[in-house]
C-alpha positions, 0 to 999 in steps of 0.5 A: 500500500503506497501512502505518500504525499503525491496521493494526498488528494486521494486520501483522508484521515478518519477517527472512528469510535466503536461502541456496543449496543448499549453505547459503551466504548469497545476498548482494546479490540483488534479491528481491520479496515479494508477499502472495498470500492474506490471513490476514483472511477476505474472503468471500461466499456463493458457492453458484454454486460447486456448479453450476460444480464439478459441471457440472450446468447447460447449457454457456452457463449454465456459462460464465456461472457460471465467469466469475462465479467468476473475478471472485469469486476475483480478490478473495475468499479465503473462501466460504460454502456452503449446508447448509440441512437442507431443501435438503441432505437433502429426502428422509431418507437422501439428502443432497447430500453429493457435490455439496457436496463437489465445490464445497468441493474446487473452492474449496479447490484455489483457496486459498479457506477454506470455511464450512458454513452452518448445521448447525442452524436452524429455517428451511429445515429438513428437513420430515420431522422433523415426523413424529418425536417430539422425542427422535427429532428430537434424535437425527436432528439429532445424526446429521446433525452427525456425518455432515456434519462427518465427511464434510467434515472437511479441506474444511470446518473452519469451521461456523455451528453453530446459527443465530438461536437468539434467535428459535428457541424463539418462532418461529411462522411455521410449525411445524418440528422444530428449534423444537420441540426448542429449546423442550424444551432452552432456548436455552443448552441447544440451543446446548450440545448442538450445539456439543458434538456438532460439536466431538466430530467435528471438535475443531479446527474453528472453530465459530460462533454466528450471529444477526441479532439484535444487541440485548441479547438476543443479548448475554445469550444469549452470556453464558449460553453462556459461563457454561455453559462452551460453547466458542464460537470466534467470534461471528457477526453478520449485517448484512443492511442492506436497510433502509439502511446502519447507518452508522459510529455503529451499526456502532461501537456493535455492535462495542463491545458484542460485542467485550467478550466477548473473542472473534473477531467474524465479520460472516457475512452482510452486505448493502448494496443498490445499489437502493432501500431497503426500507421501514422498517415491514417487520419480517420482511425475508422479507415484502418481495416485489416483482416487480423491484428494480433496481440503478441508477447513483446507488444503485451509487455509494452502495453503493460508499461504504458498502462502503468505509466499512464494510469499513474500519471492520471491518478496523481493528477488532482482533477482527474476523477475517472479513467475508462479503457474503451475495450476490456477484451480483445473479443469484439474490440473497436477496429479489431485492435488488440486493445483489451486487458484480456485476450480473445480467450479471456486470459489476462494480459500483463496489463491486466495484472499490472493494473490490478496490482496498482488498484487493489495493491499499491492504491488500496488500504487494508489496515489492522489496528486496536481500539484505545480505552475510549474505543477510538481508532484512527487511520489514513486511507484512500477515499472510498467505501470501507468495511470495518471488521471486529471479531465476527461483526462487519460494518460499512462506512465511507471515507471522505474528506470530511474530518469529523469522528464517526461513531459505529455500533457493533 
């Protein structure tokens, strides 16, 4: 367990008074204090939860997916589920609400914080929008937000509200309804509308603006949003590194530029491959289509080193609150890239073991101590959920930055 000043912002001290049912101090007793769930969100895109929660695949596939999710749950406490409009509601009026609800419920029951991705995006959007006027498209988008945010409130209270707006009005790969309305409203205008509508139906939700563009254009857009009074809860930064690891210098430069807004930072879509690096001349990652992209022992070691360095840099930064690796597994990974923590057969890669050691070892808190004559015990640990165990009794509590003494009855 690492407890140094570099992690002071991730830690707190707490004094607990242990009393019995009559209110008398429990003196001179050994207690153990174990972190069970980080406050920091370590996540993955885990669309596989849909198959497991709904049992909509053959038995052998279900067993395979359940094994995959066991490995996921052993390390991670945050998950992203897909709400791409075109696949969530391919036929107007027939959304996959029940399937996604089952998946969100399944994850929540296992103490996983679930994020929906995304409510508004020009890619993989509903094809039937093209039959509408711009006014009708906007109304449908508002109706979609009202329905889905309301339906999932309490299960999903974190949303990527709108995705990749820097490119949205000038996107020209194919015609789509969302690019049409973004041209009408402008970048700041469409963000303002979508955030206001989402906030209306879940006022307490954590709402993100998300983009892959880490240039000054994204900074200008964020600044414009804040000037317009849009309440952004966190800045989403995509970091798909199919063309090679950014490295410490670029990562710290991105952190420095986007932290000056004073908002929490979420690394929402992280990719580090354990295969060859995509050629640098590819401008749109989607254009790189190859029949096979193998994971190799040599590149798996490289991936593990990159994961260790990147996560360590991000965890040390006080404004970073979440890191989501996009593909937990190579099985079904975006672009066919070997970008997961586990291979296609569910066997863990070195990157999985490295990250598990960081999250469950170096960045965890498991202490034993003894209550004093007044039943008091003090400790320092990483922020999050804890179990206190004394004899055969177990009680749960939260460690946060609030310093007052907590009384626990056993």
